[in-house]
C-alpha positions in Angstrom: 27.6 155.6 -74.9 30.2 153.9 -72.8 33.5 155.5 -72.0 35.3 152.6 -73.7 33.3 152.9 -76.9 33.8 156.6 -76.9 37.6 156.2 -76.5 37.6 153.6 -79.4 35.7 156.0 -81.7 38.1 158.9 -80.9 41.2 156.7 -81.6 39.7 155.6 -84.9 38.9 159.2 -85.8 42.4 160.4 -84.9 43.9 157.6 -87.0 41.7 158.5 -90.0 42.6 162.2 -89.8 46.3 161.7 -88.9 48.9 163.5 -90.9 50.3 161.7 -94.0 53.1 159.3 -93.1 51.7 158.2 -89.8 51.8 154.4 -89.7 48.5 152.6 -89.9 47.1 149.4 -91.3 46.7 149.0 -95.0 42.9 148.9 -94.7 42.8 151.9 -92.5 45.1 153.8 -94.9 42.8 153.2 -97.8 39.8 154.3 -95.8 41.7 157.4 -94.6 42.5 158.4 -98.2 38.9 158.0 -99.2 37.7 160.1 -96.2 40.3 162.8 -97.0 39.3 162.8 -100.6 35.6 163.1 -99.8 36.2 166.0 -97.4 38.5 167.8 -99.8 35.9 167.4 -102.6 33.2 168.8 -100.3 35.3 171.8 -99.5 36.2 172.4 -103.2 32.5 172.3 -104.1 31.6 174.8 -101.4 34.5 177.1 -102.0 35.4 177.3 -105.7 36.4 180.9 -105.6 38.7 180.4 -102.6 40.2 177.5 -104.5 40.8 179.5 -107.6 42.3 182.4 -105.7 44.9 180.3 -103.9 45.5 177.6 -106.4 45.0 173.9 -106.3 48.1 172.9 -104.3 47.6 175.5 -101.7 43.9 174.6 -101.4 44.6 170.9 -101.1 47.1 171.4 -98.3 44.7 173.8 -96.5 41.9 171.4 -96.9 43.9 168.6 -95.3 44.9 170.7 -92.4 41.4 172.0 -91.9 40.1 168.4 -91.9 42.5 167.4 -89.1 41.5 170.5 -87.0 37.8 170.4 -87.8 36.5 166.8 -88.2 33.1 166.5 -89.9 30.3 166.4 -87.3 27.6 165.4 -89.7 26.8 162.5 -92.1 25.8 165.1 -94.7 28.8 166.5 -96.5 26.8 169.6 -97.4 27.2 170.6 -93.7 31.0 170.3 -93.9 33.2 173.4 -94.1 31.2 176.0 -92.2 34.2 177.2 -90.2 36.7 177.4 -93.0 36.7 181.3 -92.8 37.7 181.2 -89.1 40.4 178.6 -90.0 41.8 180.8 -92.8 42.0 183.8 -90.4 44.7 182.0 -88.4 46.2 179.9 -91.1 49.7 181.3 -91.5 50.2 180.7 -95.3 47.0 182.7 -95.9 48.1 185.8 -93.9 49.0 187.7 -97.1 45.5 187.4 -98.5 43.5 189.6 -96.1 40.3 189.3 -98.1 40.3 185.5 -98.1 38.3 184.8 -94.9 35.5 187.2 -96.0 35.4 185.6 -99.5 35.1 182.3 -97.7 32.2 183.6 -95.6 30.5 184.8 -98.8 30.9 181.5 -100.4 29.5 179.7 -97.4 26.5 182.0 -97.6 26.1 181.0 -101.3 26.4 177.3 -100.3 23.7 177.7 -97.6 21.5 179.7 -100.0 21.7 177.0 -102.6 20.6 174.3 -100.2 18.1 176.3 -98.2 14.4 175.4 -98.0 11.9 177.2 -100.3 9.1 179.5 -99.1 5.7 180.4 -100.4 4.9 183.7 -102.1 4.4 186.9 -100.0 0.8 187.3 -98.9 0.2 190.9 -100.0 -3.5 190.6 -99.4 -2.9 189.8 -95.7 -0.6 192.8 -95.4 -3.3 195.1 -96.9 -5.6 193.8 -94.2 -3.3 194.9 -91.3 -4.8 197.9 -89.5 -2.9 201.2 -90.2 -2.1 201.7 -86.5 -0.5 198.2 -86.4 1.7 198.5 -89.4 4.6 199.7 -87.4 4.5 196.3 -85.4 4.9 194.2 -88.6 8.0 191.9 -88.5 9.1 191.1 -92.0 10.6 187.7 -92.6 13.6 187.1 -94.8 13.5 184.1 -97.2 15.5 181.1 -95.9 17.8 181.4 -98.9 18.6 185.1 -98.1 21.9 185.8 -96.4 23.6 189.1 -95.6 27.3 189.9 -95.7 29.4 193.0 -95.3 33.1 193.4 -95.6 35.9 196.0 -95.8 37.0 194.1 -99.0 35.3 194.1 -102.4 34.0 190.6 -101.9 31.2 190.8 -104.4 33.5 192.0 -107.2 36.0 189.2 -106.3 33.3 186.6 -106.3 31.9 187.8 -109.6 35.4 188.0 -111.2 36.1 184.3 -110.3 32.9 182.8 -111.8 33.6 180.2 -114.5 32.9 182.7 -117.4 35.3 185.4 -116.0 39.1 185.8 -116.0 39.5 186.5 -112.3 40.1 190.3 -112.6 37.7 192.2 -110.3 36.0 195.3 -111.6 36.7 197.0 -108.3 39.7 196.7 -106.1 38.4 198.4 -103.0 35.4 197.9 -100.6 33.5 198.1 -98.4 30.8 195.8 -99.7 27.3 195.3 -98.4 26.0 192.1 -100.0 22.7 190.3 -100.2 22.9 186.6 -101.2 19.6 185.3 -102.6 18.2 182.5 -104.8 16.1 183.2 -107.9 15.0 180.6 -110.4 17.1 178.0 -108.7 20.3 180.1 -109.1 22.2 181.8 -106.3 22.7 185.5 -106.8 25.3 187.8 -105.1 24.2 191.4 -105.2 26.0 194.5 -103.8 23.4 196.8 -102.2 23.1 200.3 -100.7 24.4 200.2 -97.1 21.1 201.7 -95.9 19.1 198.9 -97.6 21.4 196.4 -96.0 20.9 197.9 -92.6 17.1 197.7 -93.0 17.4 194.0 -94.0 19.8 193.3 -91.1 17.2 194.8 -88.7 14.5 192.6 -90.2 16.7 189.6 -89.9 17.3 190.4 -86.2 13.5 190.5 -85.6 13.0 194.2 -85.5 9.6 195.6 -86.2 8.9 197.7 -89.3 8.9 200.9 -87.1 12.2 200.0 -85.3 13.9 198.9 -88.5 12.9 202.2 -90.2 14.1 204.2 -87.2 17.6 202.5 -87.5 18.1 204.3 -90.8 19.5 207.8 -91.0 16.7 210.4 -91.6 17.9 211.1 -95.1 17.9 207.4 -95.9 14.6 206.2 -94.5 12.3 207.8 -97.0 14.5 206.9 -100.0 15.1 203.3 -99.0 11.6 202.5 -97.9 10.1 204.0 -101.1 12.7 202.5 -103.5 13.6 199.2 -101.9 10.8 197.5 -100.0 8.5 196.6 -102.9 11.5 195.3 -104.9 12.7 193.2 -101.9 9.3 191.6 -101.7 9.1 191.1 -105.5 12.6 189.5 -105.5 11.6 187.2 -102.6 14.3 188.6 -100.4 11.4 189.2 -98.0 8.9 186.3 -98.0 6.4 187.0 -95.3 5.6 188.9 -92.1 4.3 188.3 -88.6 2.5 190.4 -86.0 2.5 190.3 -82.2 -0.4 188.2 -81.0 -2.4 191.2 -79.8 -2.3 192.7 -83.3 -2.9 189.6 -85.4 
């Protein structure tokens, strides 16, 4: 790309995202409004709980400021809005809502879960065929639609309270929350889980072996979590597969 073309593109982008009131041609003004409306709609679709918490006017102004600071880098609007939580952390009008950035992170996890690829069923027969002395080297794989969140705030309760069928009043007012976002029957689910179970899943997500992930749990938690949780996590498709080092395959 030539430097001249690049400069022209940047000028056009700045004009499209300019603050309201900046002089532009009539045609460009119409295009700018359309782009702004599309970006704002994409944010509203990805962050309905944030929008409900702050109100429509607040959200529209924040969306406009976010768009100017974070232009879309993709032709797919489903990719737009990933950094809204970071934006809200430094957005002065939102400073009084300490939970808002983490609620936004949870909503983006839900958005990603909804659009994630699917995965085949867990191959239990293949796991049964793994030699007993190699089981500790198994690396369990999380489903592409599975995301992990933790927060000092009661983000799961806030999210649930602000679903369309609820009045916005959380059942809990305090955290912390350890959350698994997953997809079941085409619907995204937000589930608050035991911190030890979350720690096990986080270790699997980081690529830890079964032995190393188990060792990361407190002695009193390991037996309880492994006995009560592992089969359910496979059944619920939170865990969708496993791998073994080449020498143990």
